[in-house]
PAPAGU-687845 format. One record per residue: residue in three letters; x, y, z of N, C-alpha, C, O in turn. Coordinates in nm, 2 decimals. Example, Ala and Ser with C-alpha at 12.3 -4.5 7.8 and 13.67 -1.06 7.14 Angstrom:
# PAPAGU-687845
<atom 'ALA', <1.32, -0.57, 0.78>, <1.23, -0.45, 0.78>, <1.32, -0.33, 0.78>, <1.42, -0.33, 0.85>>,
<atom 'SER', <1.28, -0.22, 0.71>, <1.37, -0.11, 0.71>, <1.29, 0.00, 0.79>, <1.34, 0.11, 0.80>>,
# end
This chain:
# PAPAGU-687845
<atom 'MET', <-2.16, -4.39, 6.02>, <-2.03, -4.34, 6.05>, <-1.98, -4.28, 5.92>, <-1.99, -4.35, 5.82>>,
<atom 'SER', <-1.92, -4.17, 5.92>, <-1.85, -4.11, 5.80>, <-1.71, -4.09, 5.83>, <-1.67, -4.05, 5.94>>,
<atom 'TYR', <-1.63, -4.11, 5.73>, <-1.48, -4.09, 5.74>, <-1.44, -3.98, 5.65>, <-1.50, -3.97, 5.54>>,
<atom 'PRO', <-1.34, -3.90, 5.69>, <-1.28, -3.81, 5.59>, <-1.23, -3.88, 5.47>, <-1.17, -3.99, 5.49>>,
<atom 'ALA', <-1.24, -3.83, 5.35>, <-1.19, -3.90, 5.23>, <-1.09, -3.81, 5.16>, <-1.09, -3.69, 5.17>>,
<atom 'HIS', <-1.02, -3.88, 5.07>, <-0.93, -3.81, 4.98>, <-0.97, -3.85, 4.84>, <-0.97, -3.97, 4.81>>,
<atom 'ALA', <-1.00, -3.76, 4.76>, <-1.03, -3.79, 4.62>, <-0.91, -3.83, 4.55>, <-0.80, -3.77, 4.55>>,
<atom 'ALA', <-0.92, -3.94, 4.48>, <-0.80, -4.00, 4.41>, <-0.76, -3.91, 4.29>, <-0.64, -3.91, 4.25>>,
<atom 'SER', <-0.84, -3.83, 4.24>, <-0.81, -3.75, 4.13>, <-0.73, -3.62, 4.16>, <-0.69, -3.54, 4.07>>,
<atom 'SER', <-0.72, -3.59, 4.29>, <-0.65, -3.47, 4.33>, <-0.54, -3.50, 4.43>, <-0.56, -3.58, 4.52>>,
<atom 'ALA', <-0.43, -3.43, 4.42>, <-0.32, -3.45, 4.52>, <-0.36, -3.38, 4.65>, <-0.31, -3.42, 4.75>>,
<atom 'ALA', <-0.44, -3.27, 4.64>, <-0.48, -3.20, 4.76>, <-0.58, -3.29, 4.83>, <-0.66, -3.36, 4.77>>,
<atom 'HIS', <-0.58, -3.28, 4.96>, <-0.67, -3.36, 5.04>, <-0.80, -3.29, 5.04>, <-0.82, -3.17, 5.09>>,
<atom 'MET', <-0.90, -3.36, 4.99>, <-1.04, -3.30, 4.98>, <-1.12, -3.36, 5.09>, <-1.10, -3.48, 5.13>>,
<atom 'ARG', <-1.23, -3.29, 5.13>, <-1.32, -3.35, 5.23>, <-1.44, -3.41, 5.15>, <-1.49, -3.35, 5.06>>,
<atom 'ALA', <-1.47, -3.53, 5.19>, <-1.59, -3.60, 5.14>, <-1.63, -3.69, 5.24>, <-1.57, -3.69, 5.35>>,
<atom 'SER', <-1.73, -3.77, 5.22>, <-1.77, -3.87, 5.32>, <-1.82, -4.00, 5.25>, <-1.86, -3.99, 5.13>>,
<atom 'ILE', <-1.81, -4.10, 5.32>, <-1.86, -4.23, 5.27>, <-1.93, -4.29, 5.39>, <-1.89, -4.30, 5.50>>,
<atom 'ASN', <-2.05, -4.34, 5.36>, <-2.13, -4.42, 5.46>, <-2.10, -4.56, 5.43>, <-2.16, -4.62, 5.33>>,
<atom 'PRO', <-2.02, -4.63, 5.51>, <-1.98, -4.77, 5.48>, <-2.09, -4.87, 5.49>, <-2.07, -4.99, 5.45>>,
<atom 'ARG', <-2.20, -4.84, 5.54>, <-2.31, -4.94, 5.55>, <-2.43, -4.87, 5.48>, <-2.43, -4.75, 5.47>>,
<atom 'PRO', <-2.53, -4.94, 5.43>, <-2.55, -5.09, 5.44>, <-2.47, -5.16, 5.33>, <-2.44, -5.10, 5.22>>,
<atom 'SER', <-2.43, -5.28, 5.36>, <-2.36, -5.35, 5.26>, <-2.45, -5.46, 5.20>, <-2.54, -5.51, 5.26>>,
<atom 'LEU', <-2.42, -5.49, 5.07>, <-2.50, -5.60, 5.01>, <-2.43, -5.73, 5.03>, <-2.50, -5.83, 5.04>>,
<atom 'ALA', <-2.30, -5.74, 5.04>, <-2.23, -5.86, 5.06>, <-2.09, -5.82, 5.11>, <-2.04, -5.71, 5.08>>,
<atom 'GLY', <-2.03, -5.90, 5.20>, <-1.90, -5.86, 5.25>, <-1.83, -5.97, 5.33>, <-1.89, -6.07, 5.36>>,
<atom 'HIS', <-1.71, -5.95, 5.36>, <-1.63, -6.04, 5.44>, <-1.54, -5.96, 5.53>, <-1.50, -5.85, 5.50>>,
<atom 'GLU', <-1.50, -6.03, 5.64>, <-1.40, -5.97, 5.73>, <-1.30, -6.08, 5.76>, <-1.33, -6.20, 5.79>>,
<atom 'VAL', <-1.17, -6.05, 5.75>, <-1.06, -6.14, 5.79>, <-0.98, -6.07, 5.90>, <-0.93, -5.96, 5.88>>,
<atom 'VAL', <-0.97, -6.14, 6.02>, <-0.90, -6.09, 6.13>, <-0.77, -6.17, 6.15>, <-0.78, -6.29, 6.16>>,
<atom 'ILE', <-0.66, -6.10, 6.15>, <-0.53, -6.17, 6.15>, <-0.46, -6.14, 6.28>, <-0.45, -6.02, 6.32>>,
<atom 'ARG', <-0.42, -6.24, 6.36>, <-0.34, -6.22, 6.48>, <-0.19, -6.20, 6.43>, <-0.14, -6.30, 6.37>>,
<atom 'ARG', <-0.13, -6.09, 6.46>, <0.00, -6.06, 6.42>, <0.10, -6.15, 6.49>, <0.08, -6.19, 6.61>>,
<atom 'ASP', <0.20, -6.20, 6.42>, <0.31, -6.27, 6.49>, <0.39, -6.18, 6.58>, <0.44, -6.08, 6.53>>,
<atom 'PRO', <0.40, -6.20, 6.71>, <0.47, -6.11, 6.80>, <0.62, -6.10, 6.76>, <0.68, -6.00, 6.80>>,
<atom 'ALA', <0.67, -6.19, 6.68>, <0.81, -6.18, 6.65>, <0.84, -6.09, 6.53>, <0.95, -6.05, 6.50>>,
<atom 'SER', <0.73, -6.04, 6.46>, <0.75, -5.95, 6.35>, <0.78, -5.81, 6.40>, <0.74, -5.77, 6.51>>,
<atom 'THR', <0.87, -5.74, 6.33>, <0.90, -5.60, 6.35>, <0.87, -5.52, 6.23>, <0.86, -5.58, 6.12>>,
<atom 'PRO', <0.86, -5.39, 6.24>, <0.83, -5.31, 6.11>, <0.94, -5.33, 6.01>, <0.90, -5.33, 5.89>>,
<atom 'ASP', <1.06, -5.35, 6.05>, <1.17, -5.37, 5.95>, <1.18, -5.52, 5.90>, <1.24, -5.54, 5.80>>,
<atom 'GLN', <1.13, -5.61, 5.98>, <1.15, -5.75, 5.95>, <1.03, -5.83, 5.99>, <1.01, -5.87, 6.10>>,
<atom 'LEU', <0.94, -5.86, 5.89>, <0.82, -5.94, 5.91>, <0.86, -6.08, 5.92>, <0.95, -6.13, 5.84>>,
<atom 'THR', <0.79, -6.16, 6.00>, <0.81, -6.30, 5.99>, <0.75, -6.36, 5.86>, <0.68, -6.29, 5.79>>,
<atom 'ARG', <0.79, -6.48, 5.83>, <0.74, -6.54, 5.71>, <0.59, -6.55, 5.71>, <0.52, -6.53, 5.61>>,
<atom 'ALA', <0.53, -6.58, 5.82>, <0.39, -6.59, 5.84>, <0.32, -6.46, 5.81>, <0.22, -6.45, 5.73>>,
<atom 'ASP', <0.37, -6.35, 5.87>, <0.30, -6.22, 5.85>, <0.33, -6.17, 5.71>, <0.24, -6.11, 5.65>>,
<atom 'ALA', <0.45, -6.19, 5.65>, <0.48, -6.15, 5.52>, <0.39, -6.21, 5.41>, <0.37, -6.16, 5.30>>,
<atom 'ALA', <0.34, -6.33, 5.44>, <0.25, -6.41, 5.35>, <0.11, -6.35, 5.34>, <0.04, -6.38, 5.24>>,
<atom 'TRP', <0.07, -6.28, 5.44>, <-0.07, -6.23, 5.45>, <-0.12, -6.14, 5.34>, <-0.23, -6.16, 5.28>>,
<atom 'PRO', <-0.04, -6.04, 5.30>, <-0.09, -5.95, 5.19>, <-0.13, -6.03, 5.06>, <-0.24, -6.00, 5.00>>,
<atom 'ALA', <-0.05, -6.12, 5.02>, <-0.08, -6.20, 4.90>, <-0.20, -6.29, 4.92>, <-0.28, -6.31, 4.83>>,
<atom 'ARG', <-0.21, -6.35, 5.04>, <-0.32, -6.43, 5.07>, <-0.45, -6.35, 5.07>, <-0.55, -6.40, 5.02>>,
<atom 'LEU', <-0.45, -6.23, 5.13>, <-0.57, -6.14, 5.12>, <-0.60, -6.10, 4.98>, <-0.72, -6.09, 4.95>>,
<atom 'ARG', <-0.51, -6.08, 4.90>, <-0.53, -6.05, 4.76>, <-0.61, -6.16, 4.69>, <-0.71, -6.14, 4.62>>,
<atom 'ARG', <-0.57, -6.29, 4.72>, <-0.64, -6.40, 4.66>, <-0.79, -6.41, 4.72>, <-0.88, -6.45, 4.65>>,
<atom 'ILE', <-0.80, -6.38, 4.85>, <-0.94, -6.39, 4.91>, <-1.03, -6.28, 4.85>, <-1.14, -6.31, 4.81>>,
<atom 'VAL', <-0.98, -6.16, 4.83>, <-1.06, -6.06, 4.77>, <-1.09, -6.10, 4.62>, <-1.21, -6.08, 4.58>>,
<atom 'ARG', <-1.00, -6.15, 4.55>, <-1.02, -6.19, 4.41>, <-1.13, -6.30, 4.41>, <-1.22, -6.29, 4.32>>,
<atom 'ALA', <-1.13, -6.39, 4.50>, <-1.23, -6.50, 4.50>, <-1.37, -6.44, 4.53>, <-1.47, -6.48, 4.47>>,
<atom 'ALA', <-1.37, -6.35, 4.63>, <-1.50, -6.29, 4.66>, <-1.56, -6.21, 4.54>, <-1.68, -6.22, 4.51>>,
<atom 'LEU', <-1.47, -6.14, 4.48>, <-1.52, -6.06, 4.36>, <-1.57, -6.15, 4.25>, <-1.66, -6.12, 4.18>>,
<atom 'ALA', <-1.50, -6.26, 4.23>, <-1.55, -6.36, 4.13>, <-1.69, -6.41, 4.17>, <-1.78, -6.42, 4.08>>,
<atom 'HIS', <-1.71, -6.44, 4.29>, <-1.84, -6.49, 4.34>, <-1.94, -6.38, 4.33>, <-2.06, -6.41, 4.30>>,
<atom 'TRP', <-1.91, -6.26, 4.35>, <-2.00, -6.15, 4.34>, <-2.02, -6.09, 4.19>, <-2.09, -5.99, 4.17>>,
<atom 'ASP', <-1.96, -6.16, 4.10>, <-1.96, -6.12, 3.95>, <-1.91, -5.98, 3.93>, <-1.96, -5.90, 3.85>>,
<atom 'HIS', <-1.80, -5.95, 4.00>, <-1.73, -5.82, 3.98>, <-1.58, -5.85, 3.96>, <-1.49, -5.78, 4.02>>,
<atom 'LEU', <-1.55, -5.95, 3.89>, <-1.41, -5.99, 3.86>, <-1.33, -5.88, 3.79>, <-1.21, -5.87, 3.80>>,
<atom 'ASP', <-1.40, -5.79, 3.72>, <-1.34, -5.67, 3.66>, <-1.26, -5.58, 3.76>, <-1.18, -5.51, 3.72>>,
<atom 'LEU', <-1.30, -5.59, 3.88>, <-1.23, -5.51, 3.99>, <-1.12, -5.58, 4.05>, <-1.05, -5.52, 4.14>>,
<atom 'ALA', <-1.09, -5.71, 4.02>, <-1.00, -5.79, 4.09>, <-0.86, -5.74, 4.09>, <-0.79, -5.74, 4.20>>,
<atom 'GLU', <-0.81, -5.69, 3.98>, <-0.67, -5.64, 3.98>, <-0.65, -5.52, 4.07>, <-0.56, -5.52, 4.15>>,
<atom 'ALA', <-0.73, -5.42, 4.05>, <-0.72, -5.30, 4.13>, <-0.75, -5.33, 4.28>, <-0.68, -5.28, 4.36>>,
<atom 'ALA', <-0.86, -5.40, 4.30>, <-0.89, -5.43, 4.44>, <-0.78, -5.52, 4.51>, <-0.75, -5.50, 4.63>>,
<atom 'GLY', <-0.72, -5.61, 4.44>, <-0.61, -5.69, 4.49>, <-0.49, -5.60, 4.53>, <-0.43, -5.62, 4.63>>,
<atom 'LEU', <-0.46, -5.51, 4.44>, <-0.34, -5.42, 4.47>, <-0.37, -5.33, 4.58>, <-0.29, -5.31, 4.67>>,
<atom 'LEU', <-0.49, -5.27, 4.59>, <-0.53, -5.19, 4.70>, <-0.52, -5.26, 4.83>, <-0.47, -5.21, 4.93>>,
<atom 'THR', <-0.58, -5.38, 4.83>, <-0.58, -5.46, 4.96>, <-0.44, -5.50, 5.00>, <-0.40, -5.49, 5.12>>,
<atom 'THR', <-0.35, -5.53, 4.90>, <-0.21, -5.57, 4.93>, <-0.14, -5.45, 4.99>, <-0.07, -5.46, 5.09>>,
<atom 'GLU', <-0.16, -5.33, 4.93>, <-0.09, -5.21, 4.98>, <-0.14, -5.17, 5.12>, <-0.06, -5.14, 5.21>>,
<atom 'LEU', <-0.27, -5.17, 5.14>, <-0.32, -5.14, 5.28>, <-0.28, -5.24, 5.38>, <-0.25, -5.20, 5.49>>,
<atom 'ALA', <-0.28, -5.37, 5.35>, <-0.24, -5.47, 5.44>, <-0.10, -5.46, 5.47>, <-0.05, -5.48, 5.59>>,
<atom 'THR', <-0.01, -5.44, 5.37>, <0.13, -5.43, 5.39>, <0.16, -5.31, 5.49>, <0.24, -5.32, 5.58>>,
<atom 'ASN', <0.09, -5.20, 5.46>, <0.11, -5.08, 5.55>, <0.07, -5.12, 5.70>, <0.14, -5.08, 5.79>>,
<atom 'ALA', <-0.04, -5.19, 5.71>, <-0.08, -5.23, 5.85>, <0.02, -5.32, 5.92>, <0.05, -5.30, 6.03>>,
<atom 'PHE', <0.08, -5.41, 5.84>, <0.18, -5.50, 5.90>, <0.31, -5.42, 5.93>, <0.38, -5.44, 6.03>>,
<atom 'ARG', <0.35, -5.33, 5.85>, <0.47, -5.25, 5.86>, <0.46, -5.14, 5.97>, <0.56, -5.11, 6.04>>,
<atom 'HIS', <0.34, -5.07, 5.97>, <0.33, -4.95, 6.05>, <0.23, -4.96, 6.17>, <0.24, -4.88, 6.26>>,
<atom 'GLY', <0.14, -5.06, 6.16>, <0.04, -5.07, 6.27>, <0.10, -5.13, 6.39>, <0.21, -5.19, 6.39>>,
<atom 'ARG', <0.04, -5.10, 6.50>, <0.09, -5.15, 6.63>, <-0.01, -5.23, 6.71>, <0.02, -5.28, 6.82>>,
<atom 'GLY', <-0.13, -5.25, 6.65>, <-0.23, -5.34, 6.71>, <-0.19, -5.48, 6.71>, <-0.11, -5.53, 6.63>>,
<atom 'ARG', <-0.25, -5.56, 6.80>, <-0.22, -5.70, 6.81>, <-0.29, -5.78, 6.69>, <-0.23, -5.87, 6.63>>,
<atom 'ASP', <-0.40, -5.73, 6.64>, <-0.47, -5.79, 6.53>, <-0.49, -5.69, 6.42>, <-0.48, -5.57, 6.44>>,
<atom 'ILE', <-0.50, -5.74, 6.30>, <-0.53, -5.66, 6.18>, <-0.66, -5.72, 6.12>, <-0.67, -5.84, 6.10>>,
<atom 'ALA', <-0.76, -5.63, 6.10>, <-0.89, -5.67, 6.05>, <-0.90, -5.61, 5.91>, <-0.88, -5.49, 5.89>>,
<atom 'VAL', <-0.93, -5.69, 5.81>, <-0.95, -5.65, 5.67>, <-1.09, -5.68, 5.64>, <-1.14, -5.79, 5.65>>,
<atom 'ARG', <-1.16, -5.58, 5.60>, <-1.30, -5.59, 5.56>, <-1.32, -5.54, 5.42>, <-1.26, -5.44, 5.38>>,
<atom 'PHE', <-1.40, -5.61, 5.34>, <-1.43, -5.56, 5.21>, <-1.57, -5.60, 5.18>, <-1.62, -5.71, 5.21>>,
<atom 'TYR', <-1.65, -5.51, 5.12>, <-1.79, -5.53, 5.10>, <-1.84, -5.44, 4.99>, <-1.78, -5.34, 4.95>>,
<atom 'LEU', <-1.96, -5.48, 4.94>, <-2.03, -5.40, 4.83>, <-2.13, -5.32, 4.89>, <-2.21, -5.36, 4.98>>,
<atom 'THR', <-2.14, -5.19, 4.84>, <-2.26, -5.11, 4.86>, <-2.33, -5.11, 4.73>, <-2.30, -5.18, 4.64>>,
<atom 'ASP', <-2.43, -5.02, 4.72>, <-2.50, -5.01, 4.59>, <-2.41, -4.97, 4.48>, <-2.44, -5.01, 4.36>>,
<atom 'VAL', <-2.31, -4.89, 4.51>, <-2.23, -4.83, 4.40>, <-2.08, -4.85, 4.42>, <-2.00, -4.82, 4.33>>,
<atom 'HIS', <-2.03, -4.91, 4.53>, <-1.89, -4.92, 4.55>, <-1.85, -5.06, 4.61>, <-1.93, -5.13, 4.67>>,
<atom 'LEU', <-1.72, -5.09, 4.58>, <-1.65, -5.19, 4.66>, <-1.58, -5.11, 4.76>, <-1.50, -5.02, 4.73>>,
<atom 'VAL', <-1.59, -5.14, 4.89>, <-1.52, -5.07, 5.00>, <-1.42, -5.17, 5.06>, <-1.46, -5.28, 5.09>>,
<atom 'ILE', <-1.30, -5.12, 5.08>, <-1.19, -5.20, 5.14>, <-1.15, -5.12, 5.26>, <-1.11, -5.01, 5.25>>,
<atom 'GLU', <-1.15, -5.19, 5.38>, <-1.10, -5.13, 5.50>, <-1.00, -5.21, 5.57>, <-1.01, -5.34, 5.57>>,
<atom 'VAL', <-0.89, -5.15, 5.62>, <-0.79, -5.23, 5.70>, <-0.77, -5.15, 5.83>, <-0.73, -5.04, 5.83>>,
<atom 'ASP', <-0.80, -5.23, 5.94>, <-0.79, -5.17, 6.07>, <-0.67, -5.23, 6.14>, <-0.66, -5.36, 6.16>>,
<atom 'ASP', <-0.57, -5.15, 6.17>, <-0.44, -5.20, 6.22>, <-0.43, -5.17, 6.37>, <-0.33, -5.21, 6.43>>,
<atom 'GLY', <-0.53, -5.11, 6.43>, <-0.53, -5.08, 6.57>, <-0.44, -4.97, 6.62>, <-0.43, -4.94, 6.73>>,
<atom 'SER', <-0.37, -4.91, 6.52>, <-0.28, -4.80, 6.55>, <-0.34, -4.66, 6.54>, <-0.41, -4.64, 6.44>>,
<atom 'PRO', <-0.33, -4.58, 6.64>, <-0.39, -4.44, 6.62>, <-0.31, -4.35, 6.53>, <-0.35, -4.23, 6.52>>,
<atom 'CYS', <-0.20, -4.39, 6.48>, <-0.12, -4.31, 6.39>, <-0.18, -4.30, 6.26>, <-0.21, -4.40, 6.19>>,
<atom 'THR', <-0.20, -4.18, 6.21>, <-0.26, -4.16, 6.08>, <-0.16, -4.17, 5.97>, <-0.05, -4.12, 5.98>>,
<atom 'PRO', <-0.19, -4.25, 5.87>, <-0.10, -4.27, 5.75>, <-0.07, -4.14, 5.68>, <-0.16, -4.05, 5.68>>,
<atom 'VAL', <0.05, -4.12, 5.63>, <0.08, -4.00, 5.56>, <0.13, -4.03, 5.42>, <0.21, -4.12, 5.40>>,
<atom 'LEU', <0.08, -3.96, 5.32>, <0.14, -3.97, 5.19>, <0.28, -3.92, 5.19>, <0.31, -3.81, 5.24>>,
<atom 'ARG', <0.37, -4.00, 5.13>, <0.51, -3.96, 5.12>, <0.55, -3.93, 4.98>, <0.48, -3.97, 4.89>>,
<atom 'CYS', <0.66, -3.87, 4.96>, <0.71, -3.84, 4.83>, <0.85, -3.90, 4.82>, <0.95, -3.84, 4.84>>,
<atom 'PRO', <0.85, -4.03, 4.79>, <0.98, -4.10, 4.79>, <1.06, -4.06, 4.67>, <1.01, -4.02, 4.57>>,
<atom 'GLY', <1.19, -4.07, 4.69>, <1.29, -4.04, 4.58>, <1.29, -4.15, 4.48>, <1.24, -4.26, 4.51>>,
<atom 'PRO', <1.35, -4.13, 4.36>, <1.35, -4.23, 4.26>, <1.42, -4.36, 4.30>, <1.39, -4.47, 4.24>>,
<atom 'ASP', <1.51, -4.35, 4.39>, <1.59, -4.47, 4.43>, <1.54, -4.53, 4.56>, <1.59, -4.64, 4.60>>,
<atom 'ASP', <1.43, -4.47, 4.62>, <1.38, -4.53, 4.74>, <1.31, -4.66, 4.71>, <1.24, -4.67, 4.61>>,
<atom 'GLU', <1.32, -4.76, 4.80>, <1.26, -4.89, 4.78>, <1.12, -4.90, 4.84>, <1.05, -5.00, 4.82>>,
<atom 'SER', <1.08, -4.80, 4.91>, <0.94, -4.81, 4.97>, <0.89, -4.67, 4.98>, <0.95, -4.57, 4.94>>,
<atom 'GLY', <0.76, -4.66, 5.03>, <0.70, -4.53, 5.05>, <0.60, -4.49, 4.94>, <0.56, -4.38, 4.93>>,
<atom 'ARG', <0.57, -4.59, 4.85>, <0.47, -4.56, 4.74>, <0.34, -4.62, 4.76>, <0.25, -4.60, 4.68>>,
<atom 'GLY', <0.31, -4.69, 4.87>, <0.19, -4.76, 4.89>, <0.06, -4.67, 4.88>, <-0.03, -4.69, 4.81>>,
<atom 'LEU', <0.06, -4.56, 4.96>, <-0.05, -4.47, 4.96>, <-0.06, -4.39, 4.83>, <-0.17, -4.35, 4.79>>,
<atom 'LEU', <0.05, -4.37, 4.76>, <0.04, -4.31, 4.63>, <-0.03, -4.40, 4.53>, <-0.11, -4.35, 4.45>>,
<atom 'LEU', <-0.01, -4.53, 4.54>, <-0.08, -4.62, 4.46>, <-0.23, -4.62, 4.50>, <-0.31, -4.63, 4.41>>,
<atom 'VAL', <-0.26, -4.62, 4.63>, <-0.40, -4.62, 4.67>, <-0.46, -4.49, 4.61>, <-0.57, -4.50, 4.56>>,
<atom 'GLN', <-0.40, -4.38, 4.63>, <-0.45, -4.25, 4.58>, <-0.48, -4.26, 4.43>, <-0.58, -4.21, 4.38>>,
<atom 'ALA', <-0.39, -4.32, 4.35>, <-0.40, -4.33, 4.21>, <-0.51, -4.43, 4.16>, <-0.58, -4.40, 4.06>>,
<atom 'LEU', <-0.53, -4.54, 4.23>, <-0.62, -4.64, 4.19>, <-0.76, -4.62, 4.24>, <-0.86, -4.65, 4.17>>,
<atom 'ALA', <-0.78, -4.58, 4.37>, <-0.91, -4.57, 4.43>, <-0.99, -4.45, 4.39>, <-0.93, -4.34, 4.35>>,
<atom 'GLU', <-1.12, -4.46, 4.39>, <-1.20, -4.34, 4.36>, <-1.19, -4.25, 4.48>, <-1.19, -4.12, 4.46>>,
<atom 'ALA', <-1.18, -4.30, 4.60>, <-1.16, -4.22, 4.72>, <-1.09, -4.30, 4.82>, <-1.10, -4.43, 4.82>>,
<atom 'TRP', <-1.03, -4.24, 4.92>, <-0.96, -4.31, 5.03>, <-0.96, -4.22, 5.15>, <-0.97, -4.10, 5.14>>,
<atom 'GLY', <-0.94, -4.28, 5.26>, <-0.94, -4.20, 5.38>, <-0.90, -4.28, 5.51>, <-0.86, -4.40, 5.50>>,
<atom 'VAL', <-0.91, -4.21, 5.62>, <-0.87, -4.27, 5.75>, <-0.98, -4.24, 5.85>, <-1.03, -4.13, 5.85>>,
<atom 'SER', <-1.01, -4.34, 5.93>, <-1.11, -4.32, 6.03>, <-1.06, -4.21, 6.13>, <-0.94, -4.18, 6.14>>,
<atom 'PRO', <-1.16, -4.14, 6.20>, <-1.12, -4.03, 6.29>, <-1.02, -4.07, 6.40>, <-0.93, -3.99, 6.44>>,
<atom 'ASP', <-1.03, -4.20, 6.44>, <-0.93, -4.24, 6.55>, <-0.80, -4.29, 6.49>, <-0.71, -4.33, 6.56>>,
<atom 'GLY', <-0.79, -4.29, 6.35>, <-0.66, -4.33, 6.29>, <-0.64, -4.48, 6.28>, <-0.54, -4.52, 6.22>>,
<atom 'THR', <-0.73, -4.56, 6.32>, <-0.71, -4.71, 6.32>, <-0.74, -4.78, 6.19>, <-0.69, -4.88, 6.16>>,
<atom 'THR', <-0.83, -4.72, 6.11>, <-0.88, -4.78, 5.99>, <-0.85, -4.69, 5.87>, <-0.88, -4.58, 5.86>>,
<atom 'THR', <-0.78, -4.75, 5.77>, <-0.76, -4.69, 5.64>, <-0.85, -4.76, 5.54>, <-0.86, -4.88, 5.54>>,
<atom 'TRP', <-0.92, -4.68, 5.46>, <-1.02, -4.74, 5.37>, <-1.01, -4.68, 5.23>, <-0.95, -4.57, 5.21>>,
<atom 'CYS', <-1.06, -4.75, 5.13>, <-1.07, -4.70, 5.00>, <-1.19, -4.75, 4.93>, <-1.25, -4.85, 4.97>>,
<atom 'THR', <-1.23, -4.69, 4.82>, <-1.34, -4.74, 4.74>, <-1.31, -4.75, 4.59>, <-1.22, -4.68, 4.54>>,
<atom 'LEU', <-1.37, -4.84, 4.53>, <-1.37, -4.86, 4.38>, <-1.51, -4.86, 4.34>, <-1.60, -4.92, 4.40>>,
<atom 'PRO', <-1.54, -4.79, 4.23>, <-1.68, -4.78, 4.18>, <-1.72, -4.92, 4.11>, <-1.64, -4.98, 4.05>>,
<atom 'LEU', <-1.84, -4.96, 4.14>, <-1.89, -5.08, 4.07>, <-1.92, -5.05, 3.93>, <-1.98, -4.95, 3.90>>,
<atom 'THR', <-1.89, -5.14, 3.84>, <-1.93, -5.13, 3.70>, <-2.06, -5.20, 3.68>, <-2.10, -5.29, 3.75>>,
<atom 'ALA', <-2.13, -5.16, 3.57>, <-2.27, -5.21, 3.55>, <-2.26, -5.36, 3.51>, <-2.36, -5.42, 3.48>>,
# end
């Protein structure tokens, strides 16, 4: 399966592809959303998940001897997961992260067919910068054709 990608080095949307398999090592965390959460007001349980996922990714990277990616991967995971909780409409959120020969791949499936959009927030806006951070930090990022999964990659260091 190939997904359209956005090169992080360019503001223009570029076409590329990523073959997310085969993976050398990986994890999947599936979260059942709290039905009481709304896009404007997450429950305490749902609001805690992005930080929890950041710690899980950091622990996996330490185990895989790629702790050098922990800060960037943690931030990317947090941003994608937060977007899933705020904007996704699926009952479950699945977070997958795995190694290929040359990349760490992070995928967040929120079950929503709505494609995320890069926004240009004003200087006083309190939100709207998540995908801008993803674009700045990731080597590439994109959305699955059905709109349910947002993914990004970081290059593995030697």
